[in-house]
C-alpha positions in Angstrom: 0.2 -0.2 0.4 1.7 3.8 -0.1 1.6 5.2 3.1 1.4 8.7 3.8 3.3 9.8 7.4 2.1 13.4 8.1 4.1 14.0 11.4 7.7 11.8 11.2 8.8 12.3 14.6 8.9 9.3 17.1 5.6 7.5 16.4 5.1 8.3 12.8 9.1 7.6 11.8 9.3 4.2 13.5 6.1 2.9 11.9 7.3 4.3 9.0 10.2 2.6 8.8 8.3 -0.7 9.8 5.7 -0.3 7.2 8.7 0.2 4.4 11.1 -2.5 5.5 7.7 -5.1 4.8 7.6 -3.2 1.5 5.2 -0.6 1.5 5.5 3.0 0.0 6.5 5.3 2.5 6.0 8.9 2.3 7.6 11.0 5.3 6.4 14.4 5.9 7.2 16.9 8.1 7.2 21.1 8.4 11.0 20.5 7.1 10.7 17.3 4.9 14.2 18.0 3.7 15.6 17.1 7.8 13.7 13.1 7.0 15.9 12.8 4.1 18.3 10.8 5.8 16.1 8.8 7.8 13.8 8.3 4.4 16.9 6.7 2.4 18.1 4.4 5.2 14.2 3.1 4.9 13.8 3.3 1.1 11.4 5.2 1.5 10.0 8.9 0.3 9.9 12.5 1.6 7.3 15.5 0.7 5.2 18.2 1.9 2.5 17.4 3.6 0.1 18.7 0.8 1.6 15.3 -1.1 2.0 13.0 1.3 -1.7 13.6 1.8 -2.3 13.4 -2.1 0.1 10.2 -1.9 -0.9 8.0 0.6 -4.1 5.7 0.5 -3.3 4.3 4.0 -2.5 8.6 5.9 -0.6 7.9 9.5 -1.8 11.2 11.5 1.0 11.5 14.3 1.3 15.5 14.9 0.4 17.8 18.1 -3.2 17.4 18.6 -3.6 21.1 18.5 -2.4 21.6 15.0 -5.2 19.1 13.6 -7.5 21.9 12.7 -4.6 23.6 11.0 -3.9 20.6 9.1 -7.3 20.4 7.9 -7.5 23.9 6.5 -3.7 22.9 4.8 -4.6 19.4 2.9 -8.4 19.8 2.7 -10.5 17.0 1.9 -9.3 13.2 2.5 -11.8 11.6 0.9 -12.3 7.6 0.9 -8.6 7.7 2.5 -8.1 5.8 5.8 -7.3 7.8 8.0 -5.3 6.4 11.3 -5.3 8.8 14.1 -2.6 8.6 16.4 -2.4 12.2 18.2 -3.3 12.7 21.7 -5.3 15.7 23.4 -2.6 17.4 25.9 -4.2 20.8 27.1 -0.3 21.5 28.6 1.1 21.5 25.1 -2.2 22.0 22.4 -4.0 24.4 24.3 -7.9 24.7 24.1 -8.6 22.9 21.0 -7.2 20.0 23.2 -9.2 21.4 26.5 -12.2 21.9 24.8 -12.9 18.2 23.5 -11.8 16.6 26.8 -14.7 19.1 28.2 -16.8 18.2 25.6 -18.6 14.5 26.9 -20.4 14.3 23.5 -17.5 13.9 21.6 -14.2 11.4 21.9 -10.9 13.0 21.0 -10.6 10.8 17.5 -14.5 11.4 17.1 -13.4 15.3 16.9 -10.4 14.8 14.3 -12.9 12.4 12.2 -15.1 15.2 12.0 -12.2 17.5 10.5 -12.0 15.2 7.9 -15.1 13.9 7.2 -14.3 12.1 4.0 -12.0 9.9 5.6 -12.6 6.8 7.1 -11.1 7.0 9.8 -9.2 4.6 12.5 -8.7 5.2 16.3 -5.0 3.3 16.5 -0.6 4.2 18.0 -1.7 6.4 20.3 -1.5 4.6 23.3 1.3 2.9 23.1 5.3 4.4 23.8 7.6 5.1 20.8 10.2 3.1 22.5 8.1 0.3 22.6 7.1 0.6 18.7 10.7 1.5 18.1 12.4 -1.9 20.1 9.7 -4.3 20.0 8.4 -5.1 16.7 8.4 -7.6 14.6 7.5 -10.1 17.5 5.3 -13.2 17.4 2.2 -14.6 19.1 1.6 -14.4 22.4 4.5 -12.3 22.8 3.5 -9.6 20.5 2.6 -6.2 22.4 -0.9 -5.1 22.3 -2.0 -2.1 19.8 -5.9 -0.8 20.8 -7.4 -0.2 17.2 -11.5 1.0 17.2 -13.4 2.7 13.8 -16.3 2.9 12.7 -15.5 1.7 9.1 -15.5 -2.0 9.3 -13.1 -2.6 6.3 -10.6 0.2 7.2 -10.4 -0.8 10.4 -9.6 -4.7 9.0 -6.8 -2.9 7.1 -5.2 -1.0 9.8 -5.4 -4.3 11.9 -3.3 -6.2 9.1 -0.8 -3.2 9.2 -0.6 -3.7 12.8 -0.2 -7.2 12.5 2.8 -7.0 9.4 5.2 -5.2 11.7 4.6 -7.8 14.5 2.4 -6.0 17.2 -1.0 -7.6 17.9 -4.1 -5.7 17.4 -6.7 -5.0 20.0 -9.7 -4.9 18.6 -12.5 -2.3 20.9 -14.9 -1.2 18.8 -16.0 1.7 16.7 -15.2 5.1 17.2 -17.1 5.4 20.9 -14.3 2.8 22.3 -11.7 5.3 22.6 -12.3 6.6 25.5 -11.0 3.3 26.5 -7.0 4.2 25.9 -7.6 8.2 25.6 -4.7 10.0 27.9 -5.1 8.7 31.6 -8.2 6.0 30.7 -7.4 2.2 31.9 -5.9 0.8 28.3 -3.7 4.0 27.8 0.2 3.5 27.7 0.1 0.3 28.9 2.5 -1.5 26.5 1.2 -5.2 27.5 1.2 -8.3 25.3 -1.9 -9.2 23.8 -3.0 -11.7 26.5 -2.8 -8.9 29.2 -4.4 -6.4 27.5 -7.4 -8.8 26.9 -7.2 -9.5 30.6 -7.0 -6.2 31.7 -10.1 -5.2 29.0 -12.5 -8.0 30.6 -11.8 -6.1 34.1 -13.0 -2.9 33.1 -15.8 -4.0 30.8 
């Protein structure tokens, strides 16, 4: 698949390298794409502007500070029929009013807000609840040794594609259901940043449901 990485730092950079390793076409972007060239060349990936990367990807990984999401939506326009993986988290101390309003509004989830900014996209929440060092250092494990990656979406087909992408790089998708279940792995929620093997993650989930 063609995977566009918007925000190629600790999360996006490591995931992009893993997906390139298993044969996907990857394009990295950031505000300074020229700075990404050494990483991209080593991974066998491309670099581009944010707009180029949004156009390139069939799947878009969004791994930018949450407060930048509205500006990004204005910048790149619609992502109609593309799969958008939301790996962002709202932290008011970093992201300001955008994050605080979403946290205070009990009628929507963090990823629900992101989905509302890209209404044509098939939004999937994943990779926001796993520490970047775990992504970097524990990929390509097998069976019960795999670390769980929580995932949810209102689009079943898009979610299945993302689950496949999770499995291809040696993690275990933990399917929680539709986007409303994102509250289980947003910051400070029970499954957030637990970095558990899949069996332990499923046990924890059974205890909180």
